[in-house]
N, CA, C and O atoms as CSV, one atom per row, in Angstrom:
chain,resi,resn,atom,element,x,y,z
A,1,MET,N,N,81.093,88.159,112.540
A,1,MET,CA,C,79.812,87.764,113.077
A,1,MET,C,C,79.553,88.471,114.406
A,1,MET,O,O,78.417,88.811,114.737
A,2,LEU,N,N,80.609,88.678,115.140
A,2,LEU,CA,C,80.443,89.386,116.408
A,2,LEU,C,C,79.977,90.821,116.158
A,2,LEU,O,O,79.221,91.380,116.952
A,3,SER,N,N,80.428,91.407,115.064
A,3,SER,CA,C,79.986,92.774,114.749
A,3,SER,C,C,78.489,92.813,114.447
A,3,SER,O,O,77.815,93.788,114.779
A,4,TRP,N,N,77.965,91.750,113.814
A,4,TRP,CA,C,76.525,91.697,113.556
A,4,TRP,C,C,75.751,91.582,114.859
A,4,TRP,O,O,74.700,92.203,115.019
A,5,ALA,N,N,76.264,90.795,115.783
A,5,ALA,CA,C,75.598,90.658,117.081
A,5,ALA,C,C,75.566,91.997,117.801
A,5,ALA,O,O,74.548,92.372,118.384
A,6,LEU,N,N,76.679,92.715,117.758
A,6,LEU,CA,C,76.725,94.030,118.395
A,6,LEU,C,C,75.791,95.024,117.701
A,6,LEU,O,O,75.170,95.860,118.358
A,7,THR,N,N,75.694,94.930,116.379
A,7,THR,CA,C,74.790,95.815,115.631
A,7,THR,C,C,73.343,95.585,116.053
A,7,THR,O,O,72.607,96.539,116.306
A,8,PHE,N,N,72.938,94.325,116.129
A,8,PHE,CA,C,71.567,94.028,116.539
A,8,PHE,C,C,71.326,94.401,117.995
A,8,PHE,O,O,70.212,94.777,118.358
A,9,LEU,N,N,72.348,94.303,118.828
A,9,LEU,CA,C,72.207,94.722,120.218
A,9,LEU,C,C,71.953,96.225,120.296
A,9,LEU,O,O,71.097,96.670,121.060
A,10,VAL,N,N,72.684,97.000,119.516
A,10,VAL,CA,C,72.482,98.460,119.485
A,10,VAL,C,C,71.092,98.794,118.961
A,10,VAL,O,O,70.421,99.680,119.490
A,11,ILE,N,N,70.658,98.086,117.921
A,11,ILE,CA,C,69.304,98.302,117.386
A,11,ILE,C,C,68.261,98.005,118.458
A,11,ILE,O,O,67.279,98.736,118.591
A,12,ALA,N,N,68.471,96.936,119.221
A,12,ALA,CA,C,67.524,96.577,120.275
A,12,ALA,C,C,67.470,97.654,121.354
A,12,ALA,O,O,66.391,97.999,121.835
A,13,ILE,N,N,68.621,98.180,121.730
A,13,ILE,CA,C,68.644,99.224,122.769
A,13,ILE,C,C,67.952,100.487,122.281
A,13,ILE,O,O,67.171,101.091,123.017
A,14,ILE,N,N,68.231,100.890,121.049
A,14,ILE,CA,C,67.599,102.105,120.504
A,14,ILE,C,C,66.091,101.908,120.381
A,14,ILE,O,O,65.317,102.799,120.730
A,15,ALA,N,N,65.670,100.740,119.885
A,15,ALA,CA,C,64.236,100.476,119.752
A,15,ALA,C,C,63.557,100.443,121.111
A,15,ALA,O,O,62.421,100.897,121.243
A,16,ALA,N,N,64.234,99.912,122.123
A,16,ALA,CA,C,63.652,99.882,123.469
A,16,ALA,C,C,63.487,101.294,124.025
A,16,ALA,O,O,62.507,101.587,124.709
A,17,LEU,N,N,64.442,102.159,123.731
A,17,LEU,CA,C,64.343,103.543,124.208
A,17,LEU,C,C,63.154,104.274,123.590
A,17,LEU,O,O,62.542,105.129,124.230
A,18,PHE,N,N,62.828,103.930,122.338
A,18,PHE,CA,C,61.715,104.580,121.671
A,18,PHE,C,C,60.380,103.869,121.905
A,18,PHE,O,O,59.340,104.329,121.433
A,19,GLY,N,N,60.407,102.752,122.629
A,19,GLY,CA,C,59.168,102.067,122.975
A,19,GLY,C,C,58.705,101.026,121.979
A,19,GLY,O,O,57.580,100.537,122.077
A,20,PHE,N,N,59.547,100.679,121.027
A,20,PHE,CA,C,59.183,99.649,120.056
A,20,PHE,C,C,59.570,98.287,120.635
A,20,PHE,O,O,60.606,97.727,120.276
A,21,THR,N,N,58.742,97.765,121.520
A,21,THR,CA,C,59.117,96.558,122.253
A,21,THR,C,C,59.210,95.332,121.352
A,21,THR,O,O,60.059,94.468,121.574
A,22,GLY,N,N,58.357,95.244,120.348
A,22,GLY,CA,C,58.415,94.082,119.442
A,22,GLY,C,C,59.711,94.050,118.660
A,22,GLY,O,O,60.354,93.006,118.548
A,23,ILE,N,N,60.093,95.196,118.118
A,23,ILE,CA,C,61.340,95.284,117.355
A,23,ILE,C,C,62.536,95.084,118.274
A,23,ILE,O,O,63.507,94.427,117.898
A,24,ALA,N,N,62.473,95.644,119.468
A,24,ALA,CA,C,63.581,95.506,120.419
A,24,ALA,C,C,63.766,94.046,120.819
A,24,ALA,O,O,64.894,93.560,120.894
A,25,GLY,N,N,62.684,93.359,121.070
A,25,GLY,CA,C,62.773,91.950,121.446
A,25,GLY,C,C,63.337,91.091,120.328
A,25,GLY,O,O,64.156,90.202,120.563
A,26,THR,N,N,62.892,91.364,119.111
A,26,THR,CA,C,63.388,90.615,117.962
A,26,THR,C,C,64.873,90.872,117.743
A,26,THR,O,O,65.643,89.934,117.537
A,27,ALA,N,N,65.276,92.131,117.788
A,27,ALA,CA,C,66.686,92.465,117.587
A,27,ALA,C,C,67.552,91.878,118.695
A,27,ALA,O,O,68.663,91.418,118.433
A,28,ALA,N,N,67.063,91.889,119.908
A,28,ALA,CA,C,67.823,91.306,121.018
A,28,ALA,C,C,67.956,89.797,120.851
A,28,ALA,O,O,69.009,89.233,121.148
A,29,SER,N,N,66.917,89.150,120.386
A,29,SER,CA,C,66.983,87.709,120.153
A,29,SER,C,C,67.987,87.370,119.057
A,29,SER,O,O,68.761,86.421,119.184
A,30,ILE,N,N,67.968,88.151,117.984
A,30,ILE,CA,C,68.923,87.936,116.898
A,30,ILE,C,C,70.351,88.148,117.397
A,30,ILE,O,O,71.246,87.369,117.067
A,31,ALA,N,N,70.565,89.191,118.185
A,31,ALA,CA,C,71.896,89.463,118.725
A,31,ALA,C,C,72.362,88.314,119.612
A,31,ALA,O,O,73.529,87.924,119.563
A,32,GLN,N,N,71.461,87.774,120.417
A,32,GLN,CA,C,71.819,86.678,121.309
A,32,GLN,C,C,72.174,85.424,120.515
A,32,GLN,O,O,73.155,84.751,120.830
A,33,ILE,N,N,71.395,85.107,119.499
A,33,ILE,CA,C,71.664,83.933,118.669
A,33,ILE,C,C,73.005,84.072,117.960
A,33,ILE,O,O,73.801,83.133,117.949
A,34,LEU,N,N,73.259,85.235,117.369
A,34,LEU,CA,C,74.524,85.451,116.673
A,34,LEU,C,C,75.709,85.376,117.629
A,34,LEU,O,O,76.768,84.864,117.263
A,35,PHE,N,N,75.541,85.879,118.846
A,35,PHE,CA,C,76.616,85.829,119.823
A,35,PHE,C,C,76.945,84.385,120.192
A,35,PHE,O,O,78.118,84.023,120.279
A,36,PHE,N,N,75.928,83.561,120.408
A,36,PHE,CA,C,76.178,82.164,120.755
A,36,PHE,C,C,76.790,81.392,119.589
A,36,PHE,O,O,77.626,80.514,119.803
A,37,ILE,N,N,76.381,81.709,118.354
A,37,ILE,CA,C,77.014,81.092,117.186
A,37,ILE,C,C,78.482,81.480,117.130
A,37,ILE,O,O,79.337,80.641,116.847
A,38,PHE,N,N,78.780,82.746,117.398
A,38,PHE,CA,C,80.167,83.207,117.432
A,38,PHE,C,C,80.963,82.443,118.482
A,38,PHE,O,O,82.083,82.011,118.214
A,39,LEU,N,N,80.396,82.273,119.676
A,39,LEU,CA,C,81.095,81.547,120.737
A,39,LEU,C,C,81.377,80.099,120.350
A,39,LEU,O,O,82.469,79.590,120.604
A,40,VAL,N,N,80.409,79.442,119.742
A,40,VAL,CA,C,80.596,78.050,119.326
A,40,VAL,C,C,81.699,77.959,118.274
A,40,VAL,O,O,82.566,77.089,118.361
A,41,LEU,N,N,81.673,78.839,117.293
A,41,LEU,CA,C,82.708,78.821,116.256
A,41,LEU,C,C,84.083,79.135,116.838
A,41,LEU,O,O,85.086,78.575,116.397
A,42,PHE,N,N,84.134,80.020,117.816
A,42,PHE,CA,C,85.392,80.355,118.470
A,42,PHE,C,C,85.968,79.147,119.199
A,42,PHE,O,O,87.160,78.859,119.092
A,43,VAL,N,N,85.118,78.445,119.938
A,43,VAL,CA,C,85.579,77.259,120.671
A,43,VAL,C,C,86.033,76.173,119.698
A,43,VAL,O,O,87.051,75.522,119.932
A,44,ILE,N,N,85.297,75.976,118.621
A,44,ILE,CA,C,85.689,74.984,117.611
A,44,ILE,C,C,87.045,75.342,117.017
A,44,ILE,O,O,87.892,74.467,116.839
A,45,ALA,N,N,87.258,76.607,116.713
A,45,ALA,CA,C,88.539,77.042,116.149
A,45,ALA,C,C,89.678,76.830,117.142
A,45,ALA,O,O,90.767,76.408,116.753
A,46,MET,N,N,89.435,77.119,118.425
A,46,MET,CA,C,90.478,76.930,119.433
A,46,MET,C,C,90.803,75.450,119.618
A,46,MET,O,O,91.972,75.090,119.755
A,47,VAL,N,N,89.784,74.588,119.623
A,47,VAL,CA,C,90.018,73.147,119.762
A,47,VAL,C,C,90.761,72.613,118.541
A,47,VAL,O,O,91.687,71.814,118.681
A,48,ALA,N,N,90.367,73.046,117.354
A,48,ALA,CA,C,91.044,72.595,116.135
A,48,ALA,C,C,92.506,73.017,116.142
A,48,ALA,O,O,93.378,72.255,115.726
A,49,ARG,N,N,92.771,74.211,116.607
A,49,ARG,CA,C,94.151,74.694,116.672
A,49,ARG,C,C,94.953,73.900,117.705
A,49,ARG,O,O,96.126,73.601,117.481
A,50,ALA,N,N,94.329,73.560,118.833
A,50,ALA,CA,C,95.008,72.779,119.862
A,50,ALA,C,C,95.302,71.359,119.379
A,50,ALA,O,O,96.353,70.799,119.691
A,51,VAL,N,N,94.372,70.781,118.618
A,51,VAL,CA,C,94.563,69.436,118.092
A,51,VAL,C,C,95.731,69.415,117.105
A,51,VAL,O,O,96.459,68.426,117.025
A,52,GLN,N,N,95.908,70.491,116.363
A,52,GLN,CA,C,97.005,70.576,115.416
A,52,GLN,C,C,98.342,70.799,116.108
A,52,GLN,O,O,99.392,70.709,115.472
A,53,GLY,N,N,98.315,71.089,117.399
A,53,GLY,CA,C,99.542,71.268,118.155
A,53,GLY,C,C,100.101,72.677,118.115
A,53,GLY,O,O,101.257,72.893,118.478
A,54,LYS,N,N,99.310,73.626,117.684
A,54,LYS,CA,C,99.759,75.018,117.638
A,54,LYS,C,C,99.366,75.722,118.937
A,54,LYS,O,O,98.280,75.493,119.469
A,55,PRO,N,N,100.252,76.575,119.440
A,55,PRO,CA,C,99.910,77.298,120.668
A,55,PRO,C,C,98.855,78.378,120.388
A,55,PRO,O,O,98.769,78.877,119.266
A,56,PRO,N,N,98.070,78.736,121.377
A,56,PRO,CA,C,97.076,79.805,121.181
A,56,PRO,C,C,97.755,81.136,120.952
A,56,PRO,O,O,98.793,81.425,121.548
A,57,THR,N,N,97.171,81.945,120.089
A,57,THR,CA,C,97.689,83.277,119.822
A,57,THR,C,C,96.758,84.307,120.425
A,57,THR,O,O,95.545,84.104,120.486
A,58,LEU,N,N,97.320,85.394,120.863
A,58,LEU,CA,C,96.495,86.447,121.453
A,58,LEU,C,C,96.342,87.537,120.509
A,58,LEU,O,O,95.679,88.529,120.812
């Protein structure tokens, strides 16, 4: 999911460079939403792992 957020971020940057502000804004919004979903899922996974008594892995 993080890769999708990065993909939409790149699309937003490229569209902004070419002056497509509507497309850039939409792609940036999608990237931001996907990034926050990724963060929430990451925190849930870390809490679930901590509740199970397993140490965090790097």
